[in-house]
C-alpha positions as CSV (number, residue, x, y, z in Angstrom):
1,M,16.2,7.5,-5.8
2,H,14.5,4.4,-4.4
3,M,11.0,3.0,-4.4
4,S,8.7,4.4,-1.8
5,K,7.2,1.8,0.5
6,R,4.4,4.2,1.5
7,G,0.9,3.5,0.4
8,S,-1.0,0.3,-0.3
9,H,1.2,-2.7,-0.7
10,Y,-1.7,-4.5,-2.3
11,L,-1.8,-1.8,-5.0
12,R,1.9,-1.9,-5.5
13,Y,1.7,-5.7,-5.8
14,A,-1.1,-5.4,-8.4
15,V,0.9,-2.9,-10.5
16,W,4.0,-5.2,-10.3
17,Q,1.9,-8.2,-11.5
18,A,0.5,-6.0,-14.3
19,A,4.0,-5.1,-15.3
20,Q,5.0,-8.8,-15.3
21,A,2.1,-9.5,-17.6
22,C,3.3,-6.7,-19.9
23,L,6.6,-8.5,-20.2
24,W,4.8,-11.5,-21.7
25,H,2.2,-9.7,-23.9
26,N,3.3,-6.2,-24.8
27,E,6.3,-6.0,-27.2
28,E,6.9,-2.3,-26.7
29,L,7.1,-2.5,-22.9
30,T,9.2,-5.7,-23.2
31,A,11.6,-3.7,-25.3
32,Y,11.7,-1.0,-22.7
33,Y,12.5,-3.6,-20.0
34,R,15.2,-5.1,-22.1
35,K,16.7,-1.6,-22.7
36,K,16.9,-1.0,-18.9
37,R,18.5,-4.4,-18.4
38,G,20.9,-3.7,-21.2
39,E,21.9,-0.5,-19.2
40,G,23.0,-2.8,-16.4
41,K,20.0,-2.3,-14.2
42,P,18.9,-5.2,-11.9
43,H,15.6,-6.9,-12.5
44,G,13.9,-5.1,-9.6
45,V,15.0,-1.7,-10.8
46,A,14.0,-2.4,-14.4
47,M,10.6,-3.7,-13.2
48,G,10.1,-0.6,-11.1
49,A,10.8,1.6,-14.2
50,L,8.3,-0.6,-16.1
51,C,5.7,-0.1,-13.4
52,R,6.2,3.7,-13.6
53,K,5.8,3.7,-17.4
54,L,2.7,1.5,-17.1
55,L,1.1,3.8,-14.5
56,G,1.8,6.7,-16.7
57,R,-0.2,5.0,-19.5
58,V,-3.0,4.1,-17.0
59,Y,-3.2,7.8,-15.9
60,V,-3.6,9.0,-19.5
61,I,-6.2,6.4,-20.3
62,L,-8.3,7.4,-17.2
63,K,-7.8,11.1,-17.7
64,E,-8.8,11.1,-21.4
65,Q,-11.4,8.4,-21.0
66,R,-10.2,6.4,-24.0
67,P,-9.6,2.7,-24.6
68,Y,-6.1,1.3,-24.4
69,T,-4.7,0.3,-27.8
70,I,-1.5,-1.6,-28.3
71,R,0.6,0.0,-31.0
């Protein structure tokens, strides 16, 4: 499966930048990225997986209307 290029490229860029910030500030998501890299995934594929995980968290936060807490 590959990343879809449909939809807003501005939104895709914003999510990519948010995932990049997670690499610097969120240890749990950084560990997930390193796990993907350890599996032999290239940087872009690992970042795509990180974006997907981050969007899942955003969805739950918006759906349940609760604040985001770092574990």
